Every structure is written in structure tokens, then in C-alpha cells.
C-alpha positions as CSV (number, residue, x, y, z in Angstrom):
1,M,0.0,0.0,0.0
2,L,1.4,3.4,-0.9
3,I,1.5,6.1,1.7
4,L,2.3,9.8,1.3
5,V,4.3,10.6,4.4
6,G,3.6,13.9,6.1
7,L,0.2,14.6,4.6
8,S,-2.9,15.0,6.7
9,Y,-6.5,16.2,6.1
10,C,-7.4,18.8,8.7
11,G,-10.9,20.0,9.6
12,C,-12.5,23.4,9.4
13,H,-10.8,26.6,10.6
14,Q,-7.2,25.4,10.2
15,S,-4.4,27.0,8.1
16,S,-2.8,25.5,4.9
17,A,-1.7,21.8,5.4
18,T,1.7,20.4,4.5
19,R,3.7,23.1,6.2
20,Q,6.8,20.9,6.2
21,Q,6.6,20.2,2.4
22,R,6.0,24.0,1.9
23,E,9.2,24.8,3.7
24,T,11.1,22.3,1.6
25,A,9.6,23.4,-1.7
26,T,9.4,27.2,-1.2
27,D,11.1,29.9,0.6
28,S,11.1,29.0,4.3
29,S,11.4,32.6,5.3
30,R,7.9,33.4,4.2
31,K,6.2,35.7,6.7
32,N,3.3,34.6,9.0
33,L,-0.2,35.4,7.8
34,K,-1.9,38.4,9.4
35,K,-5.1,37.8,11.4
36,T,-8.3,38.3,9.3
37,D,-9.6,41.8,9.6
38,T,-13.4,41.6,9.9
39,S,-14.0,45.3,9.9
40,A,-15.8,47.0,7.0
41,T,-13.7,47.8,4.0
42,T,-14.0,48.9,0.4
43,P,-14.6,45.7,-1.6
44,E,-12.2,44.8,-4.3
45,L,-13.4,44.4,-7.8
46,W,-13.2,40.6,-8.5
47,N,-14.0,38.7,-11.8
48,L,-14.4,35.0,-10.9
49,Q,-14.8,34.0,-14.6
50,E,-11.8,35.3,-16.4
51,E,-11.4,34.0,-20.0
52,P,-8.6,31.3,-20.4
53,Q,-5.2,33.1,-20.8
54,P,-3.3,32.1,-23.9
55,D,0.1,32.3,-22.1
56,F,-0.7,29.8,-19.3
57,N,-2.0,26.2,-19.6
58,L,-1.9,22.9,-17.8
59,R,1.4,21.9,-19.2
60,Q,3.0,24.8,-17.4
61,V,1.0,24.0,-14.3
62,R,2.5,20.5,-14.3
63,M,6.0,22.0,-14.8
64,L,5.7,24.6,-11.9
65,S,4.1,22.1,-9.5
66,R,7.1,19.8,-9.7
67,I,8.9,21.8,-7.1
68,V,6.2,20.5,-4.7
69,Y,5.6,17.0,-5.9
70,D,9.3,16.1,-6.4
71,T,9.9,16.8,-2.7
72,L,7.2,14.4,-1.3
73,R,8.5,11.3,0.3
74,I,6.8,8.1,-0.7
75,K,6.8,5.0,1.4
76,I,5.7,1.8,-0.5
77,D,4.3,-1.3,1.2
78,P,6.6,-4.1,0.2
79,D,3.6,-6.5,0.0
80,M,2.1,-4.3,-2.7
81,P,5.0,-2.8,-4.7
82,D,2.7,-2.1,-7.6
83,D,0.5,0.1,-5.5
84,T,0.4,3.6,-7.0
85,V,-1.4,6.9,-6.8
86,E,-2.6,8.5,-10.1
87,R,-2.4,12.3,-10.2
88,T,-4.1,14.3,-12.9
89,F,-4.6,18.1,-13.4
90,K,-8.0,18.5,-14.8
91,D,-9.1,21.9,-14.0
92,L,-7.6,25.3,-14.7
93,S,-9.7,28.4,-13.9
94,F,-8.8,32.1,-14.0
95,F,-10.0,35.0,-11.9
96,S,-8.8,38.5,-11.3
97,T,-8.9,41.3,-8.7
98,D,-8.6,45.0,-9.6
99,K,-4.9,44.6,-9.2
100,N,-3.9,41.1,-10.4
101,K,-4.7,38.1,-12.5
102,Y,-4.7,34.6,-11.0
103,A,-5.1,31.0,-12.0
104,V,-6.2,28.1,-9.8
105,A,-5.3,24.5,-10.7
106,V,-6.8,21.5,-9.1
107,A,-5.0,18.1,-9.2
108,E,-7.1,15.0,-8.6
109,N,-5.3,12.2,-6.8
110,R,-6.6,8.7,-7.1
111,G,-5.7,5.8,-4.8
112,P,-5.8,2.2,-6.0
113,F,-9.3,0.9,-6.5
114,Y,-9.6,-1.6,-3.7
115,G,-11.4,-1.7,-0.3
116,A,-11.5,1.6,1.5
117,S,-8.8,3.4,-0.5
118,Y,-9.4,7.1,-1.0
119,G,-8.7,10.0,-3.2
120,W,-8.2,13.8,-2.7
121,C,-7.7,17.1,-4.5
122,D,-4.7,19.4,-4.3
123,I,-4.9,23.2,-5.0
124,F,-2.2,25.4,-6.6
125,I,-2.6,29.2,-7.0
126,F,-0.6,31.1,-9.7
127,K,-0.2,34.8,-10.2
128,K,0.7,36.8,-13.2
129,E,3.4,39.4,-12.5
130,K,5.4,41.3,-15.2
131,D,4.1,38.9,-17.8
132,K,5.3,35.9,-15.9
133,W,3.2,33.3,-14.1
134,T,4.5,32.1,-10.7
135,M,3.1,29.9,-7.9
136,T,2.0,32.0,-5.0
137,D,0.6,29.2,-2.7
138,F,-0.6,25.6,-2.6
139,M,-2.4,23.2,-0.4
140,L,-2.1,19.4,-0.6
141,Q,-5.1,17.2,0.4
142,A,-7.2,20.3,0.3
143,G,-10.5,18.4,0.1
144,G,-12.8,16.5,-2.1
145,G,-12.2,12.7,-1.7
146,G,-14.4,9.6,-1.4
147,M,-14.3,5.8,-1.5
148,Y,-12.6,3.6,-3.9
149,G,-10.1,6.0,-4.9
150,H,-12.5,8.8,-6.1
151,P,-10.7,12.1,-5.7
152,G,-13.5,14.5,-5.8
153,N,-13.5,17.4,-8.1
154,F,-13.4,21.3,-8.5
155,S,-16.8,22.8,-8.4
156,T,-16.7,26.6,-8.5
157,L,-15.4,29.9,-7.0
158,V,-17.5,31.9,-4.6
159,R,-16.9,35.2,-2.9
160,T,-16.5,35.0,0.9
161,G,-15.6,38.7,1.6
162,D,-14.5,42.0,0.3
163,H,-11.0,40.7,-0.3
164,S,-11.4,36.8,-0.5
165,L,-13.0,34.0,-2.3
166,A,-13.3,30.2,-1.7
167,I,-12.3,27.4,-4.0
168,V,-15.1,24.8,-3.7
169,L,-14.3,21.1,-4.0
170,E,-16.9,18.4,-4.2
171,G,-16.6,15.0,-2.5
172,G,-18.6,12.2,-1.1
173,Q,-19.1,8.5,-0.9
174,E,-22.0,6.0,-1.8
175,H,-23.2,2.8,-0.2
176,M,-26.9,2.1,0.0
177,G,-27.2,5.8,-0.5
178,G,-24.9,8.8,-0.5
179,N,-23.2,11.3,1.7
180,Y,-21.8,14.4,-0.1
181,H,-20.0,17.5,1.0
182,H,-18.2,20.6,-0.2
183,S,-14.7,21.6,1.0
184,L,-14.2,25.4,1.0
185,I,-10.7,26.6,0.8
186,N,-10.3,30.4,1.3
187,F,-8.0,32.6,-0.8
188,E,-6.9,35.9,0.6
189,N,-3.7,38.0,0.4
190,D,-2.2,35.4,-2.0
191,R,-2.6,32.7,0.7
192,L,-4.8,29.6,1.0
193,K,-6.6,28.6,4.2
194,R,-9.1,26.0,5.1
195,L,-12.5,27.7,5.7
196,C,-15.0,24.9,6.3
197,S,-16.7,21.8,5.0
198,I,-20.4,21.8,4.4
199,S,-22.7,18.8,4.0
200,T,-24.7,19.2,0.8
201,M,-26.7,15.9,0.5
202,H,-27.5,12.7,2.4
203,N,-29.7,10.0,1.3
204,Y,-30.2,6.4,2.4
205,G,-32.4,3.6,1.3
206,S,-33.3,-0.1,1.6
207,G,-34.3,-2.9,-0.7
208,A,-32.6,-4.1,-3.9
209,G,-33.4,-3.7,-7.6
210,D,-36.8,-2.5,-8.3
211,D,-37.7,-2.7,-4.6
212,F,-35.0,-0.1,-3.6
213,V,-36.5,3.0,-2.0
214,Y,-35.0,6.0,-0.2
215,T,-36.0,6.3,3.4
216,E,-33.9,9.4,4.2
217,C,-33.0,12.4,2.1
218,D,-31.7,15.7,3.3
219,S,-29.9,18.5,1.4
220,N,-28.3,21.8,2.2
221,K,-28.0,24.9,0.1
222,Y,-25.8,27.7,1.1
223,H,-24.5,31.2,0.1
224,F,-22.6,34.0,1.5
225,I,-24.3,37.3,2.5
226,R,-22.7,40.7,2.5
227,N,-23.0,42.2,6.0
228,G,-21.0,45.5,5.9
229,K,-17.9,43.7,7.1
230,A,-14.9,42.4,5.3
231,V,-15.9,38.7,5.8
232,Y,-19.4,37.7,4.9
233,D,-22.0,35.7,6.8
234,L,-22.7,32.2,5.7
235,K,-26.4,31.2,5.2
236,I,-27.3,27.5,5.1
237,E,-30.8,26.2,4.3
238,K,-31.8,22.6,4.9
239,Y,-34.3,20.7,2.9
240,N,-36.2,17.4,3.2
241,C,-35.8,16.0,-0.4
242,L,-38.2,13.2,0.3
243,S,-41.1,15.6,0.4
244,K,-42.6,16.8,-2.9
245,G,-40.8,19.9,-4.1
246,G,-38.3,19.7,-1.4
247,E,-39.7,21.2,1.8
248,K,-37.3,23.6,3.6
249,V,-37.1,22.6,7.2
250,D,-34.4,24.7,8.8
251,E,-32.1,27.6,8.2
252,V,-29.2,29.5,9.9
253,I,-27.1,32.5,9.3
254,I,-23.6,32.1,10.6
255,P,-21.1,35.0,11.2
256,Y,-17.4,34.6,10.7
257,T,-15.7,34.1,14.1
258,K,-12.3,32.6,13.5
259,G,-14.2,30.4,11.0
260,Y,-17.9,29.4,10.5
261,Q,-19.3,27.3,13.5
262,I,-21.8,25.2,11.6
263,P,-24.5,23.8,13.9
264,E,-24.5,20.0,14.1
265,R,-28.0,19.6,12.8
266,F,-26.8,20.8,9.4
267,N,-24.1,18.1,9.4
268,F,-25.3,14.8,7.8
269,S,-24.1,11.4,9.1
270,S,-22.9,8.8,6.6
């Protein structure tokens, strides 16, 4: 069995993972991040749907990311020497502020397809400066994931504040039903930071074949609300998807306080 040494998936409200690899792969003298300023500010002008840039593509992403991946130590189980992890860059999206242009690349990592193997997504951020694209930050095992080596995938970009956005990764697993979630990774001041994980759907059923029926089904919809502060509120609405038309059964508005403290009733069990 193949193991990536030093990687770990952390929960909400924690800063960029893989600090040890970061220090090996990039300048170890990088300054610590400043605390998030939640006071009201003048919003930056963001465009989350920039057109693809002709001078930057996935081939360049793979080349620039080697400084990270080439430093990873890999331990191979001697009983499974052919055990491998496949890595694919599948998504490259561009966005801009009123000052800079950026690119976000998501690498999907697939474990071998047996038992409880797993997959995950890595995120890389690139910035265009003086007609040159350079890596400004990265996060390994950022989110996504699922059973049988499924890596999850990139979903979208959303504004989370006057000076920030979140990269949304989809993940989940299925067995007699499904349990799905979104991993939100915040980007602000050229740095990535874990924001939160939001359950998006849970369903469960019984029976087999034509006799299979869902006995449980819940879903969450969410969006961020401007509130006069630099960091926006998070609103979550919960629905019962067994009912006709999907009845809304609960909702909550969560202010940012060193993260978003999502009530347990909006977290779905597997």
C-alpha cells in the first residue's frame, strides 16, 4: 500500500496543510499570515470568470508544480510494490482582482481501486506578475475525496468577503445511499486557508433492484451574504428532499468568528 508521508487532512478553521513540504519546496522565510480583519472595508473588484489565458496552460502547471511533488517522500508497502497513486490536473480556472490576474489549478489524486482506498484534491494558485506566471501558494489534500479512490473534483469559485474567495471542492461516498460535501478553501492576500466543510446531500435507502426505495434524504443549500464587514456571513438552508418539491425545514445565518461554526443539525451522518 502506498502512503504519502507527512500529509494529513485537517478539519475546518485550520491553516494550509503540509507546512513541512511547503518549507522544503518554497522559501522557508515566508512571513506569517496576518489575522483576518473583519471590519468593514471597500470591496475589491473581482472577476471570478476570467477567460482562459493564452500564455498559461496545464502543461505549465505540471512543470511549476514539480517543485512541490518532487519533494514528497513516498513509502511503498513491500507487500504491494505495484501500489500507485494517479495524479491528474483536470481543472484550470482564471480569476482577477482590480490589481492582479490569478489561475487556480486542481490536481485530482486517485488511490488504487480496492477496499477503503481514498482520493483527494490538491490546489495550486498562480499569479501573473510582469508577464510571468509564478506559484503563490498551494495546499495538498485540500478536500474532495471519497471511497474507492475517487478524488472528488473542482466545483466553483465563490466570494466569501470583500477581499477573499473560496475554491469549492466536491466530495462524497456512496453505499446504500450517499453522503456528499463541499470543502471550501479560502484565498486571501495570496494565501490559501481551510475555511469549512459543508454537507450538501445525504440519502439512504433499503431494498434491492426495483424494490429499492430511499428512506432518508436531506440536502443543504448555502451562500454568502454581504453584511457590511470584510468577511461575509454564511447562510445554510436545509431541505427534506423526500417531500414533494423539497420542503425547507431549517435555516441558519452564521457570522465569521475565526471560522464558521456550523450547527451539528446541518451536518449529515454517513
